[in-house]
C-alpha positions, 0 to 999 in steps of 0.5 A, a space after each residue: 741544329 746543336 749536338 744535342 738536337 742531333 743526338 736526340 734526333 739519332 735516337 728519335 729516328 732509331 725509336 722509329 725502327 722498333 719492331 723492324 725484323 732482323 733480316 741480313 743485309 736488309 736496309 728497310 725500317 719495317 721490312 728488315 735490318 741487321 746491326 750495321 744497317 740499323 746504323 746507316 739507316 738511322 744516320 741516313 734518316 736523320 739527315 746527318 750522313 747521306 746515303 753509307 756504302 756498306 759491302 757485302 758482308 757474310 751474316 758469319 764473318 766473325 767466325 772466319 775473318 779476325 779482321 776489323 772490318 766492322 771496326 774500321 768502317 765505323 771509325 771512318 764516321 766516328 771516334 772512338 770513347 770511353 764514356 758513352 752519351 746518347 745517340 752513340 754506338 755500343 760495338 761487341 766482340 762477338 767470335 774472333 772480332 767486333 761485330 755487334 753494335 747497338 745504339 746507346 739511348 742513355 747506357 746502359 740502356 740501347 736500341 739494336 737489331 741482332 738474329 731472330 729478334 725485333 730491332 728493340 731496346 735492351 738493357 746491357 745490365 740485364 744482358 749476360 749474352 752481351 756482357 760475357 763470352 760463352 766462358 764467363 769472361 767479359 766481353 770487350 766492348 768499345 764505344 764509338 761517337 760521331 761528334 768530336 771527330 
């Protein structure tokens, strides 16, 4: 499979999760996922990675810890990039560390799971809660790619 085909497979697989309820640490399409487990499930279901072992984590970890566990874990499978392409990952800082991720469909469009919502697409340019922190400052954002590691 070419890189372009793999990227499209990620998008197609992620679209299959639309409507899945948010559930911390859930890993079942249609039943429940969170933003981290959505990523792992999509790459596993697309056949690009074997089952990814995930650590136990509190849904509130970003309020109690400053260490970059999420980003460190992502970097085991990806590399940081400056311009996202479809199938890449956007990672935002919430609380004290980078703690919310989404799959880029075509920037600024994403697919993600967020507390209180189902897995959905969202246009980041119209999602002020993703763009700005409570104090109005821009929310820190990084991009990562599975390709070119």
